[in-house]
N, C-alpha and C positions, 0 to 999 in steps of 0.2 A: 103879573104872572111871569114865571121863568120856565123855560123849556130846554131840555137836553135832547138833542136829536142825534142818534147814532146810526150810521150806515155801515152795514156789514156786507162784504163781498166774499164770494167763494163758499157760500153756505151750502152744506152738503145734504141737509135734511130740514127744510124749513118748517114742516109740520111738527117735528120733534122739538125744534128750537122754540116755536110758539107755545107748545104744551109746557115745556120746562119753565119758560119765562112766566107764563100765567100761573102755574101751580107753585113754583118755588121762589121766583124773583119778586113778583108783585107783592106777596105778603111781607117781604123784607122792606121794600121801599114805601109801601102803603102805611107803615108805622112811623115814617119820618114826618117831622112837623111840616105842615103846609102841603102835604101830598094832595093832588087834585085828580090826576089820571095817568094811566100808562097805556100806550098803544104799541102793538107790534104788527108790522105789515110785511107780507111777502110781496116784493116788488118784481119778482120774476128774474129769470136768468141768474140764479144764485145770489140774489141781492135781497136783504131784509133791512127794514128801517124800524127802529124803535124810538118812541117819543115819550118822555117823562115830563109831566107838568106839575109845577109846584108854585106855591104862593111866595116862597122865600128863596132868595138867591143861594144862600148857604146850603139848603137842602138839595137844590138842583145840582150844585157842584158836588155834593157828597154822593148823590145818586150815580154820577158818572164814575166816581171812585169805586163805589160798591158794585156797579155793573162790571167793571174791569175785573174785580176780584171774583165775582160770581161766574163770569165767562171762563176765566182761567181754571176755576175749580170744577165747574159742571158742564161746560159746553165747548171746551177747546177743540175737540175733534170735529165738531159740527160747524164751528166758526173759526177756521184756521188763520184768518187774517185780522189784524187789529182794525177796529172800526175807525171811520172818519167821524169826528165829533164836531 
């Protein structure tokens, strides 16, 4: 198994981020080969952590690239700081 963990700080609306991730991002990565699971957690104090799990290293790496594109296009105002990966 391969896991991508992304930690976002400065989150302005964690509920909206979780909703958009679940409704719009998960369908994108769930079609990738070897997709296992996706989790998004509100850690409090403006921090969120997302975890993507894959059976293949290439898909895990691709998910991080796609997450960056998705955040820039759909969530930039809510996630103003780049994630720690």
